[in-house]
C-alpha positions in Angstrom: 25.5 17.6 -18.0 22.0 17.7 -19.5 23.2 16.1 -22.8 25.0 13.3 -20.9 21.9 12.8 -18.7 19.6 12.6 -21.7 22.0 10.2 -23.4 22.0 8.0 -20.4 18.2 8.0 -20.1 17.9 7.0 -23.8 20.4 4.2 -23.3 18.6 2.8 -20.3 15.2 3.0 -22.0 16.6 1.2 -25.0 18.4 -1.5 -23.2 16.4 -2.1 -20.0 15.8 -5.8 -19.2 12.3 -7.1 -18.9 10.5 -5.9 -15.8 13.1 -3.2 -15.2 11.4 -0.1 -13.9 12.9 3.1 -14.8 11.5 6.6 -14.2 13.2 9.8 -15.2 12.1 13.3 -14.4 13.7 16.1 -16.3 13.7 18.9 -13.8 14.0 21.7 -16.3 12.7 24.4 -14.0 14.8 23.5 -11.0 18.3 24.7 -10.0 21.1 22.2 -10.4 21.9 22.3 -6.7 18.2 21.5 -5.7 18.2 18.2 -7.6 20.0 16.5 -4.7 16.9 17.1 -2.6 14.2 16.9 -5.2 15.6 13.8 -6.9 15.4 11.4 -3.9 11.8 12.6 -3.3 10.8 11.6 -6.8 12.7 8.4 -6.5 11.0 7.3 -3.3 7.6 8.4 -4.5 8.0 6.4 -7.6 9.3 3.3 -5.8 6.7 3.2 -3.1 3.6 4.7 -4.9 1.7 1.4 -4.8 2.5 0.5 -1.2 -0.3 2.4 0.4 -3.6 0.4 0.4 -6.2 2.3 -1.7 -9.5 3.0 -0.1 -11.3 1.3 -3.0 -9.5 -2.0 -2.2 -10.5 -1.6 1.5 -14.2 -1.1 0.5 -14.0 -4.3 -1.6 -12.9 -6.3 1.4 -10.3 -8.9 2.4 -9.9 -10.7 -1.0 -9.3 -7.4 -2.7 -6.7 -6.4 -0.1 -4.9 -9.8 -0.4 -4.9 -9.4 -4.2 -3.4 -5.9 -3.9 -0.5 -7.2 -1.9 0.0 -10.3 -4.2 0.2 -8.0 -7.2 2.5 -5.6 -5.5 4.8 -8.6 -4.4 4.9 -9.9 -8.0 5.8 -6.4 -9.3 8.6 -5.7 -6.8 9.9 -9.3 -6.7 9.7 -9.9 -2.9 6.8 -10.7 -0.7 5.0 -7.6 0.6 2.3 -8.0 3.2 0.0 -5.4 4.8 1.2 -4.4 8.2 -0.9 -5.2 11.3 -1.8 -1.5 11.7 -2.8 -1.2 8.0 -5.1 -4.2 8.4 -6.6 -2.8 11.6 -7.3 0.5 9.9 -8.8 -1.3 6.9 -11.1 -3.3 9.2 -12.1 -0.3 11.3 -12.7 1.7 8.1 -15.9 -0.3 7.6 -17.1 0.9 11.1 -15.9 4.5 10.9 -17.1 5.1 7.3 -20.4 3.3 7.9 -19.5 0.7 5.3 -20.2 -3.1 5.2 -19.5 -4.3 8.8 -19.2 -7.9 7.7 -16.2 -6.9 5.5 -14.6 -5.2 8.5 -15.2 -8.3 10.6 -13.6 -10.5 7.9 -10.5 -8.2 7.7 -10.0 -8.1 11.5 -10.5 -11.8 11.9 -7.9 -12.4 9.3 -5.6 -9.8 11.0 -6.0 -11.7 14.3 -5.2 -15.0 12.6 -1.9 -13.4 11.5 -1.3 -11.4 14.7 -3.1 -13.2 17.5 -1.7 -11.0 20.2 -3.0 -7.7 18.6 -5.0 -6.1 21.4 -6.2 -3.3 19.0 -7.5 -5.9 16.5 -9.4 -7.8 19.2 -10.8 -4.6 20.5 -11.8 -3.4 17.0 -13.4 -6.8 16.3 -15.5 -6.5 19.4 -16.6 -3.0 18.3 -17.5 -4.3 14.9 -19.4 -7.3 16.3 -21.3 -4.9 18.7 -22.2 -2.5 15.8 -23.4 -5.5 13.8 -25.6 -6.7 16.6 -23.4 -9.6 17.6 -22.1 -8.4 20.9 -22.0 -11.9 22.5 -19.8 -13.2 19.7 -16.4 -11.9 20.8 
């Protein structure tokens, strides 16, 4: 089976269309029967490794977050947007980690523009305003 597998990998790598993503892990040290469990793990990790929002992008603010999802969307060929919860956490990160409160405010204001009924985002925005000395704003 290994020879057939390696032949298939070589064929795919040589004939893959443009933008075709192909990842192969030769599990030399694993038992054959374990590949049914280990293989899907590697596949899902490879497919979704860029979906989580990196902390560095959160620190850089809203434009960086938007750019991350634009690039991810272009790479996978469908529109991918941050979830409401991801944006809430990104905004609140700036409060919890004692980062730039204005960046957190921008992120949560954007999240509210996308999800106006998000109680958590309204509450988080009020907390950010208060921490930023703007308690009468929200």
